[in-house]
N, C-alpha and C positions, 0 to 999 in steps of 0.2 A: 604577176596574179596574185594578186595578196591572199589570202587564209582567212580573214576579215567581214565579215557580214554583218550587215545592220538588219532589223526589224524593227518598224516604224509600226505595226499591227495594232499596236496596244495603247498605241495615243492618236488612235483616232477615236472623236465625242469628242475630245477635249483643248480640239483648236477652233476658232472663228475659220469660215469656211477662204479659203486663197489664204491663208494663213504662213503654211509651208513656201508653199509657191513665193510667195513674197521676201521672206526670210532669206531664203534659198538667192535671190539676186542681190541679196546683202551678202553674203556667205563666197559668193563668186567673186565679187568685186574685191569685199578682203582679201581672197586666195590672190590677187594683183596686188596688193598694196605688198601682202607676204609676198611673195616671189619677186617683185620689182624695188624690194627695199624702202618701198616711199614713205610705212607706216610711222609709227611711234617706237621707241627706242630700238630703232634696224641699225643700229654699231652690234647688237647680241643678238646677231639672225645663223651666228657660226655653222650651229646642230643644224641650219635646215640643208645643207648637202652635206655635213660627217658622213653621211654612212657612206657615201661615194669616194670621199676623199683618205679617207681612213686605207693607207697604203698595205699590202704587204710587210712590207719590209717594219713596218709602225710596231703592227699584229705581233712580227716572229721575236722583236726583239721586247716588247712588252711580253709576248709566251718564255722567254729566256729569263727575265728577272724573272716571273711570277712558279717557273721549275727550281727558282734559284731557292729563293724562299720554302717554298715548297719543301724540297729536301734536306733544311734544316732547322722545318718545326712542328712543333704538334700542333701549337696552336701562332694564330696570325690577329695582331690586333690589328682597326682602322679606326682612325685617331679620326673622328670629321664630325658633322652636324648639318642636318639639313639636307640641302642635294647632295652634299660632298658625303652623306653615310645612307638618305634613303632610298638611293638609286639601286645601291651594291646589295643591301639588304632585303630592297623588293626580289629582284635578281635571284639571287640564294636560298631564299627561303623558300619561293617558288620553285627552285629545282633538286633540294638535297632530300634526301631520305628526313622524312618527319622525324625522326631518334636521331641523327647525325649526332647526336652531341655523346648519347651512352654509345652506339656502335660507332665503335672508332675502327677508321677506314686509315691505314698507312699514306695509301697516296690523298687521301683528301683533308688539309690540315681544318682543325676545329677553327674557324673563323668568328671574332667577337668583337664587340664594338665599344668606346671610349670617345670620351668628350659630346657627347649626344645630348646630357643632363648634366646635371651637377648636385647628383647623388654619390655623398661621400661614403656610404656603407657598401654601395656599385662597386666604386672605387676599391675600396676595399680590398673586395671581397676576388676583386678581378686579380690585386696582386698578389694575390694568396693562388691564386690557380696558376699565376705566372711564378713562382717563387719554385715549382713543384713538376712544370712544363716547358721546351725549350719554344724559343719564343722567336720571334720577329713582328714589325711595327710596320704600316704604312702607314703614314699621315699627311691628313688632306686640309687644306686650307689654303684660300690664294693668298690672301694678306698675313697671315700666323697672327693677328691681332685678337679672332675673334674669339670669345672669352673662354669660351667651356672647352671649346677644343685645343686652346693657349693652355689653358691648367692645367688639362689630361696630360697632353704632352710633356709639359715640363716635369710634369710627378714621373710621367713612364721613365723618359728619356733619363733621368735620374736614378730609378729602375732598373733599365734595363744596361746601364753602363755599369751600373754596383757587380749584378751581374756574370758581365761576360765581361769587364774593362771597358776602356773607352776606343779601341781599336775593333775588340769582338762588336759591338755596338754599330761600326758605321757599317758591317755587313748586315745588319739584320735591319740598316731603316732605309725605307726608298720612302721621298717625299713629293709630293705632288702637289706643284706650286704655282707661283709668277714666274713669266720667262726668265722677268729683271730683278724688279724688287719684292722687298717686303720681308718682315721680322722670319718668318719661316725659310724662305732663301735664301737671307740671309744667315741663318745659323744652316743650311744644307751646304751650304758652301764652305763656311766655313768650316764644318764636320768632315766636308768630304762624300755626303751622301751621297747616292746614285739619286735625282730626280728626272719626272716628267711633269710635265707644261700644264698649267690651266690655262685654256687658251682666253684671250680676253672679251673676246668673242661671243662667249657664252657661259652666261649665268648659271650656278649651281644647281639648278633645278632640272636643268634641258643637260647635265653634261655626261650621263649615265653612260654615254656609248664612246668619251673618252677616256684617257687612264683614271682619270677617278672612278669608274665604274669595270671599266675592261681589268686593267691590274686588278684587285685582288676579285672578283671572279673567276678569272684564271689561275688564282692561287689556288682557291677552293679549287680549282680540277676540273673546269665545265668550259665547256667551246666554246669561246670570242669568237671565231672564226664566226660561226653558226649567226650568232646574235647579233652582228654586223649587216649579214647576207641577211637575215630574218627585214631588220630596220630600211635595206635597201632594196629591198622589192616592196615596201611598204612609201619607200621615197619616191622608184619610178611610176606607179601608183597615181600616187596624189600629186606629184607635179604632172600628167598626159593628161586626165580625167577631170574636170571641174564637174561635173554637175552629181545631183542626189542619184542621179538612176545610180551611175557607173560606180561613185567615190565613197567608201565608210565615211572620211572623214566630213565631203559635204553634209551625207544625210545623218550623221554624229552630228555635228555643229546647228544641222540646220533645225533641227527639233529640239533639243536643249535648249536654244535662243528661243523656240517659238512659244516652246512650254514655260520659258520664264518672263515672258511677255503676259503672259496669258495666268498671270499669278503663280506658278511654284515656284518660287524663290529659295528651293531648296532639293538640293539633288543625292541620291544617298547610292555609293555603286555599292551591290549585292556582287556576291561571289556565293557557289557553293562548296568552293574547295577550301580549307585552311592556309593552303600553302598558299593560297593569294591576300593571305591577308596585308603582310607587307605593301604588297603592288598597292591598294587600297591607302595606306598611308601614302606614301609615294605619289599618289595618283591626285592626295587631299592638298601637300603641300603647291604640285606642279599648278593646280585653280585656284585655290589659295589665295597666295603668293603673288599669283595672276590676272585674277579677277575681279579682288576682294580690295578695290579700289574707289575712292571720289562719291562714296557713298552709294555703290555700288556691287553686281557680282552675284553668280548664283554661290548658297554656302553650300559647300561639299563634305558631305559624309559620310562614312562606311559601315556596313554592317557583315560579317560571317553569318548565312544561312544553312543547316536548319538552327546551331547554337540560338544566335540571337534572335529566333521568331520566338526563342521563347523567352526574351528581355522585351525586345523594341517591337514584335512585332504587333502587339498589342494597341502601340502609339501610330502606326506608321496604318493599321490597318481603318482607325475610330480617330485619333487624334487630328489635329488643323491639316485643314486638307489642301497645304501650299509644298506639296511634295511631287517627286517624283523620278523612280526607280531609272537606273542602268543596269542591268544585270551582265556580267560575264559570264557565257553559258559554255564550259569546256562538254563536247561532247566523248570525247574519251579520256580515260585515265589509265594513268603504265599498268596498274593492276587490277585484277581480275580475287572477289571473295566474295562467294555461294553463299546463300543461306542454306541452309541444310533444316529437314523435316525433322519433328519431333514426332516421336508413341503417341506419348497423350495432347501434344496442343492446348497444352494449357495457359501460353500466350496469345494461342487463338493468331500465328503465324503461320501455319502451314501454307497456306494461301499464296505465302511467297516462294515457301519451298523451292529449290531452284534456278531461282534469279538472284542477278550478280546486285551487290549491292548500289552501286551504279544506275543501277534501269529505277529503285527506289529513291534516289537524290536526284533524278531526273524529274520523277511525278513529283516527287516535295515541292519541285521545281519552278512546271506545269502547272501545279497546283495552288500552288505561292501567289504565284503568280497570276492569276485569274482570279482570283479571292481580292488582291490590291487593287487591282484594275478595275472591280465591280465596287472596290469600297473608296473610287473617287484619286486613284496613284497610277497615273500611268507610268506604263514602262519602255525603254526602251532594252532592245536586246542587243548586246554585241555577241556574236555567236563565234566560237573558234574552234576547231576542231580536236586539239591537247596541248597540252603545254612540255615545251621544252624550250634548248637555247634561239630557235628559228621564230618559234609564235611570240615567246616574249620580245622579240628583237623588232616582228612587227609590230604589238601593242604600244613600247616602247614611242614608238614612231608615231604611230597613229595618234596615239592621248599626247604626245610634244605638238605637231603640225593644227590638230583639233584645237589643241588651249591656243596655239600663239592662232589662228582666223579666230574664234572667239573673240579674243580678248579683243581685234581690232573692232568686229561685230558690238560688243557691246562699249567699243566706242573709251578703251582707254590704254594704255601702254600697257603689255603683258611679258615686259622683262623689266621692270622695275619693282622695286618693293620699299620704299620710303617709310612703311608703317611701321616697318621689322627694326626700326633703330630708336622710337621710342622709350619703347621699358629699358633700352642698352643704358639711356641716358638719365633715367631714375636710377638707376642699380648699377652705376658707373659713380653717380651722387653722393650715395648710398652708404656705397663700397671705401669713400674718399680719397678718388683717384684724383691724382694731382691736374689740375684744369675746371674741373667742375666745381670751388672753393664755393662758387655764388650760389649754382644749384643745391652744392650738398643742405648748405644754411636754410635754401627756401627751404626744401624737403625734411626739414628736421623741426621746424615749427612747424609744418601740415602733421604733422607724425605725432609731435605733443602737446597741438589742440584737439586732436583728436583722442 
């Protein structure tokens, strides 16, 4: 039984009569394409049955390597970008203490990231930290040629070898890469790094439940078995129940596509827990890269309330009416903070004395939802009881399979990303990379003309 519940009561009145029923038929047909492997991009469906195929032996092996890294490290650097980075960070930010970087837990090393941008100051600051700390590194890249992580790894490989020696570095680097080929695979084999495989049939943004995500999550001290079992719950449920009434995947995909056809072209992922901010970032990449092609796609955006009610709230309430919101609603928090009574009540808050902060947060959620719906913004509610490894595993698989089905309903290949290459060609040409001479000359003329 899945713990995810979808409430569609706040989209009523925004759709033509029969719209949900009509789209639901297409969604069920898209499920068939996905399960039969007959749709676009069917060579990249390894994630679909992944939760049921991860053996206890694989998890034990990953856990063993994670324990080894944790035992020798105050800091672990995860080098990667896109799907090689966002999924891991989404899970860790959701599970970690909000001030884990300050409150040192010797059982849980600080996880930091590199190769996810090209900021010189960031990498310089990171190396200043690593000069003072015992550290290890997990480098993630299928090809080893993606510019941002490749540069970061070259620099950090040089740093870790200077600090520990080449032999010492071998015991502190794990590579997650292609099984047979690629620049990183070549380096890993030559240096003798332990390696894990990025499966050929799983794209980066669907890879959280492979070693790409499982190794750093385990190294941070969290329960990857519970994470996988949570995903397995959602897999089992999604495969058995196709209809909207029983399956939260069908309900979500049907609602968002019906709203899209009704002119709601931007989906805002809303959370009321700041530790879910990076989960939203993972979701944005998953849906942006999967659906945004051929001039189609719902634009994925994200906010953290109530913070962003004081910045984006005005636009959502009164701006262009092409929006809908998907709210991740968490029933219970891990901890309780009570609001005390004050003798003077100068701030007028004694009416809340004795209430916990989660009660206030929930009322803010409900009040905001009602205001936005009244203001012309329909809301899809994704309800979960709590945030832990089990629930996060369910949410990962829920959004992955929803994305695959939704892409097929939209009529695109949800498993490629051809547009990502455009900026790279220009960047390589401007950097003077060999083989791009013609493009280099062309772009320099354009820049000079401007």
